[in-house]
C-alpha positions as CSV (number, residue, x, y, z in Angstrom):
1,M,0.0,0.0,0.0
2,N,1.4,3.4,-0.9
3,R,2.1,6.2,1.6
4,V,-0.9,8.3,0.6
5,A,-3.3,5.4,1.1
6,L,-1.7,4.6,4.5
7,S,-2.1,8.2,5.5
8,L,-5.7,8.2,4.5
9,D,-6.3,5.0,6.3
10,D,-4.6,6.3,9.5
11,R,-6.8,9.4,9.3
12,Q,-9.9,7.3,9.1
13,H,-8.8,5.3,12.2
14,A,-8.1,8.6,14.1
15,R,-11.5,9.9,13.1
16,R,-13.2,6.8,14.5
17,R,-11.2,7.0,17.7
18,F,-12.2,10.6,18.2
19,L,-15.9,9.8,17.6
20,E,-15.7,7.0,20.2
21,H,-14.0,9.2,22.8
22,S,-16.4,12.1,22.2
23,G,-19.6,10.0,22.4
24,Y,-20.6,10.2,18.7
25,A,-19.6,6.7,17.6
26,E,-23.2,5.5,17.2
27,W,-24.3,8.5,15.2
28,S,-24.7,8.0,11.4
29,C,-21.8,9.6,9.5
30,S,-21.9,10.9,5.9
31,P,-19.5,13.1,4.0
32,F,-20.8,16.6,4.0
33,S,-18.4,18.8,2.1
34,S,-14.8,19.8,1.4
35,D,-13.3,23.0,0.1
36,A,-10.1,24.5,-1.2
37,S,-8.2,23.8,2.0
38,F,-7.2,20.4,3.5
39,R,-10.4,20.4,5.7
40,S,-13.3,18.0,5.2
41,Y,-16.7,17.8,6.9
42,F,-19.0,15.0,7.9
43,R,-22.6,15.2,9.0
44,L,-23.4,13.2,12.1
45,Q,-27.1,12.4,12.7
46,R,-29.1,10.6,15.4
47,E,-32.8,10.8,16.3
48,G,-33.4,13.9,14.3
49,V,-30.4,15.8,15.6
50,A,-27.5,16.8,13.4
51,V,-23.9,18.1,14.1
52,L,-20.9,18.4,12.0
53,L,-17.5,16.7,12.3
54,M,-14.7,18.9,11.1
55,D,-11.6,17.0,10.0
56,A,-8.7,19.6,10.0
57,P,-5.5,17.6,9.7
58,P,-2.4,19.1,11.2
59,P,0.0,20.6,10.3
60,Q,-1.9,21.9,7.3
61,E,-4.9,23.0,9.3
62,N,-5.3,24.5,12.8
63,A,-8.4,23.3,14.6
64,G,-7.4,25.3,17.7
65,R,-7.5,28.5,15.7
66,F,-11.1,27.8,14.6
67,K,-12.2,27.2,18.1
68,L,-10.5,30.4,19.3
69,V,-12.0,32.6,16.7
70,A,-15.5,31.0,17.0
71,K,-15.6,31.7,20.7
72,H,-14.5,35.3,20.1
73,L,-17.2,35.9,17.4
74,L,-19.9,34.5,19.8
75,D,-18.6,36.8,22.5
76,C,-19.0,39.7,20.0
77,G,-22.6,38.8,19.3
78,I,-22.0,37.0,16.0
79,R,-23.4,33.6,15.2
80,A,-20.5,31.2,14.8
81,P,-20.9,27.4,15.3
82,N,-20.6,26.3,18.9
83,V,-17.8,23.8,19.4
84,L,-19.3,20.7,21.1
85,A,-16.2,18.5,21.4
86,S,-12.7,18.7,20.2
87,D,-9.3,17.0,20.0
88,L,-7.1,20.0,18.9
89,D,-3.9,18.0,18.7
90,A,-5.5,15.5,16.3
91,G,-7.4,18.2,14.4
92,F,-11.0,17.2,15.0
93,L,-14.0,19.2,16.1
94,I,-17.6,18.5,16.6
95,I,-19.5,21.7,15.8
96,E,-23.0,23.0,15.5
97,D,-24.7,22.2,12.2
98,F,-26.1,25.3,10.6
99,G,-27.9,23.3,7.9
100,D,-27.5,23.7,4.1
101,D,-28.5,27.3,3.4
102,T,-25.4,29.1,2.4
103,L,-26.0,32.4,0.8
104,T,-24.7,30.9,-2.4
105,R,-27.4,28.3,-2.5
106,L,-30.1,30.8,-1.6
107,L,-29.0,33.1,-4.4
108,D,-28.9,30.2,-6.8
109,R,-32.5,29.5,-5.8
110,G,-33.5,33.0,-6.8
111,E,-33.8,34.7,-3.4
112,D,-33.4,38.5,-3.3
113,E,-29.7,39.5,-3.7
114,E,-30.0,42.8,-1.9
115,A,-31.7,41.3,1.2
116,L,-29.1,38.6,1.6
117,Y,-26.1,40.9,1.1
118,T,-27.8,43.4,3.5
119,M,-27.8,40.6,6.1
120,A,-24.1,39.9,5.5
121,V,-23.1,43.6,5.7
122,D,-25.1,44.1,8.9
123,A,-23.3,41.2,10.5
124,L,-20.0,42.6,9.5
125,T,-20.7,46.1,10.8
126,H,-22.1,44.7,14.0
127,L,-18.8,42.8,14.5
128,Q,-16.6,45.8,13.6
129,R,-18.4,48.2,15.9
130,H,-18.1,45.8,18.9
131,E,-15.9,47.4,21.6
132,N,-13.8,44.2,21.9
133,V,-13.6,43.3,18.3
134,R,-9.8,43.4,18.4
135,G,-9.5,41.6,21.7
136,I,-8.1,38.4,20.3
137,D,-4.6,37.3,19.7
138,V,-4.5,36.3,16.0
139,G,-1.6,38.3,14.8
140,D,-1.5,41.1,12.3
141,Y,-1.9,41.2,8.5
142,D,1.6,42.7,8.3
143,D,4.0,43.5,5.5
144,A,5.6,40.0,5.6
145,S,2.2,38.4,5.2
146,L,1.2,40.7,2.3
147,K,4.5,40.1,0.5
148,R,4.3,36.3,1.0
149,E,0.8,36.2,-0.5
150,L,2.0,38.1,-3.6
151,G,4.4,35.3,-4.1
152,L,1.5,33.1,-5.2
153,F,1.0,35.4,-8.2
154,V,4.7,35.3,-9.0
155,D,5.2,31.6,-8.5
156,W,2.0,30.1,-9.9
157,F,-0.2,32.5,-12.0
158,F,2.5,34.3,-14.0
159,P,4.3,31.1,-15.2
160,A,0.9,29.5,-16.1
161,A,-0.3,32.6,-18.0
162,T,3.0,33.2,-19.9
163,G,4.5,29.8,-20.2
164,K,7.7,30.8,-18.4
165,A,8.9,31.6,-15.0
166,M,9.1,35.2,-14.0
167,E,12.7,36.5,-14.4
168,E,14.5,37.7,-11.3
169,D,14.6,41.4,-12.4
170,A,10.9,41.3,-13.1
171,A,10.1,39.8,-9.7
172,L,12.2,42.4,-7.9
173,S,10.5,45.2,-9.8
174,F,7.1,43.6,-9.0
175,Y,7.8,43.7,-5.2
176,D,9.3,47.2,-5.5
177,A,6.1,48.4,-7.2
178,W,4.0,47.1,-4.3
179,E,6.5,48.6,-1.8
180,S,5.9,52.0,-3.5
181,V,2.2,51.5,-3.1
182,W,2.4,50.6,0.6
183,R,4.6,53.7,1.3
184,S,2.1,56.1,-0.3
185,L,-1.0,54.9,1.7
186,P,-2.6,56.7,4.6
187,E,-2.7,54.7,7.8
188,A,-5.5,52.1,7.7
189,R,-8.0,51.7,10.5
190,Q,-7.6,48.2,11.8
191,T,-10.1,45.6,12.9
192,L,-10.6,41.8,13.0
193,V,-10.5,40.6,9.4
194,L,-12.0,37.2,8.8
195,R,-10.2,36.8,5.4
196,D,-12.8,34.6,3.6
197,Y,-16.0,36.6,4.1
198,H,-18.1,35.7,1.1
199,V,-21.4,34.0,0.3
200,D,-20.0,30.5,0.3
201,N,-19.1,30.9,4.0
202,I,-22.2,32.8,5.2
203,M,-25.3,31.0,6.1
204,R,-28.9,31.9,6.9
205,V,-29.9,30.0,10.0
206,G,-33.6,30.5,10.2
207,P,-36.3,31.8,7.9
208,E,-35.5,35.5,8.0
209,S,-32.5,37.5,6.7
210,T,-31.6,39.1,10.0
211,L,-28.5,39.4,12.1
212,D,-29.6,36.7,14.5
213,A,-30.0,34.3,11.5
214,C,-26.6,35.1,9.9
215,G,-24.2,32.2,10.6
216,L,-20.5,32.5,9.7
217,L,-18.1,29.8,8.7
218,D,-14.4,29.5,7.7
219,F,-12.8,32.2,9.7
220,Q,-9.8,30.4,11.2
221,D,-7.4,32.5,9.2
222,A,-8.6,35.7,10.8
223,V,-6.0,38.5,11.5
224,I,-6.0,42.1,12.5
225,G,-5.9,44.2,9.4
226,P,-7.5,46.9,7.3
227,R,-11.2,47.1,8.0
228,C,-12.2,47.3,4.3
229,F,-11.0,43.8,3.6
230,D,-14.0,41.7,4.4
231,L,-16.5,44.0,2.7
232,M,-14.3,43.9,-0.4
233,S,-14.1,40.1,-0.1
234,L,-17.9,39.9,0.0
235,L,-18.6,42.3,-2.9
236,E,-15.6,41.4,-5.2
237,D,-16.3,37.7,-5.0
238,A,-13.9,35.5,-6.9
239,R,-16.6,32.9,-7.6
240,R,-19.8,35.0,-8.1
241,D,-20.8,38.2,-9.9
242,V,-22.4,40.8,-7.7
243,S,-24.6,43.4,-9.4
244,E,-23.3,47.0,-9.6
245,E,-26.4,48.2,-7.8
246,T,-26.1,45.8,-4.9
247,T,-22.4,46.6,-4.6
248,R,-23.0,50.4,-4.5
249,K,-25.8,50.0,-2.0
250,M,-23.8,47.7,0.3
251,I,-20.8,50.1,0.3
252,T,-23.1,53.0,1.2
253,R,-24.8,50.9,3.9
254,Y,-21.4,49.9,5.4
255,K,-20.1,53.4,5.5
256,R,-23.3,54.8,7.0
257,A,-23.2,52.1,9.7
258,M,-19.5,52.9,10.4
259,S,-20.1,56.7,10.3
260,D,-17.5,57.4,7.8
261,S,-19.2,58.1,4.5
262,A,-16.6,60.7,3.5
263,D,-13.5,58.9,4.7
264,P,-11.0,58.7,1.8
265,E,-8.8,56.2,3.7
266,F,-11.4,53.6,3.3
267,D,-11.8,53.9,-0.5
268,T,-8.0,54.0,-1.0
269,W,-7.4,50.8,1.0
270,Y,-10.4,49.1,-0.6
271,S,-8.9,49.3,-4.1
272,V,-5.4,48.4,-2.9
273,M,-6.5,45.4,-0.9
274,A,-8.8,44.3,-3.8
275,V,-5.9,44.2,-6.3
276,H,-3.7,42.5,-3.8
277,R,-6.3,39.9,-3.0
278,H,-7.1,39.2,-6.7
279,M,-3.5,38.7,-7.4
280,R,-3.2,36.2,-4.6
281,I,-6.4,34.4,-5.7
282,L,-5.1,34.1,-9.3
283,G,-2.1,32.3,-7.9
284,V,-4.1,30.2,-5.4
285,F,-6.5,28.9,-8.1
286,V,-3.7,27.9,-10.4
287,R,-1.9,26.2,-7.5
288,L,-5.1,24.3,-6.7
289,W,-5.1,23.0,-10.3
290,R,-1.4,22.2,-10.7
291,R,-0.5,21.1,-7.2
292,D,-3.7,19.7,-5.8
293,G,-5.5,18.4,-8.8
294,K,-8.5,20.7,-8.5
295,P,-9.1,22.3,-11.9
296,A,-12.6,23.5,-11.2
297,Y,-11.3,26.7,-9.8
298,L,-9.9,27.8,-13.1
299,Q,-13.3,28.7,-14.4
300,H,-13.2,31.7,-12.1
301,L,-9.9,33.1,-13.4
302,P,-11.5,35.5,-15.9
303,R,-13.8,37.0,-13.3
304,V,-10.8,37.5,-10.9
305,A,-8.8,39.2,-13.7
306,R,-11.7,41.4,-14.6
307,L,-12.1,42.5,-10.9
308,L,-8.4,43.2,-10.6
309,L,-8.4,45.3,-13.8
310,S,-11.5,47.3,-12.7
311,H,-9.2,49.1,-10.3
312,R,-6.8,50.4,-13.0
313,D,-8.0,54.0,-12.5
314,S,-6.9,54.0,-8.9
315,G,-3.9,56.4,-8.8
316,D,-2.6,54.8,-5.6
317,L,-2.0,51.6,-7.7
318,Y,-0.2,53.2,-10.6
319,P,3.2,51.4,-9.9
320,V,1.5,48.0,-9.9
321,F,-0.5,48.6,-13.1
322,E,2.6,50.1,-14.8
323,W,4.4,46.8,-13.9
324,L,1.5,44.8,-15.4
325,D,1.6,46.9,-18.6
326,R,5.3,46.1,-19.0
327,H,5.4,42.4,-17.9
328,L,1.9,41.0,-18.3
329,P,-0.1,43.2,-20.6
330,N,-2.4,40.3,-21.6
331,L,-3.4,39.3,-18.1
332,A,-7.1,39.0,-19.0
333,Q,-6.3,36.9,-22.0
334,G,-4.0,34.7,-20.0
335,A,-6.7,34.1,-17.4
336,A,-9.3,33.3,-20.1
337,S,-7.0,30.8,-21.8
338,L,-6.2,29.0,-18.6
339,S,-10.0,28.8,-17.8
340,E,-10.7,27.2,-21.2
341,G,-7.7,25.1,-22.0
342,H,-6.4,23.4,-18.8
């Protein structure tokens, strides 16, 4: 038996031991979902009650981080899954089951876009206005993190789009362009940033689109960073088009709730973090294809490229777009070709 098969078999044994020790061995267990990470989920059911088993194998995943952030969100009045049992060293959690109604599924069923995005924006502003929102030790979204994430664009997307590795001089000038952008920015107001705040990870738990019914998932990568990030992540979704009208209304709603409708710092950082994130995601989606054998994400590359290029008129990003014009002028075409011809 090969090493991969042994590893999978060992994981199954560990999962069964955890279920026995936590009192869920007699519950029915069926695969529930997996995502772009190494995590997988199983639905456990017994006598009409359902919970979820999260399998977050270390060292790739950090179950303790999920538990920490979930508790903090609950303390801030945000509906995160309660953790019912855990083995953090082994990477297993039993968590509350929020059902199946992600906002993605609700939108696909034709429910009102504005109402669902309003629910998500209201949950976000409620969290960011909480007096203890930053009272958690999750680290900062610092310069080293930002630069490391840009490496995904350099190492994965650029070679796939051009057919050749990025030359050293081009890579150095790429990072220099971003350094120039960072140096020119006003200081950003900081908050807890959940990092993956979009409709796949937001659920409606109940019949109404209200704050109490808004359940959050996939927040274990949270950091302290620019407050615009999660709103941008929601509205500039790599996997889904959001209407211009809804985008405009949600930005206005957010600013009104945060009492800063005329704050230029927010708009500046919104564009900068959007372009940074879109570059990272272009790299992540190519890596998921080439390293992890998950080509389905390539279908989203044209949307991500389009969102990135929509910020071309931002003067704060001039050095980055100048670099793109010199080294990757056909970014959109490269993304389209990868989406069609993998």
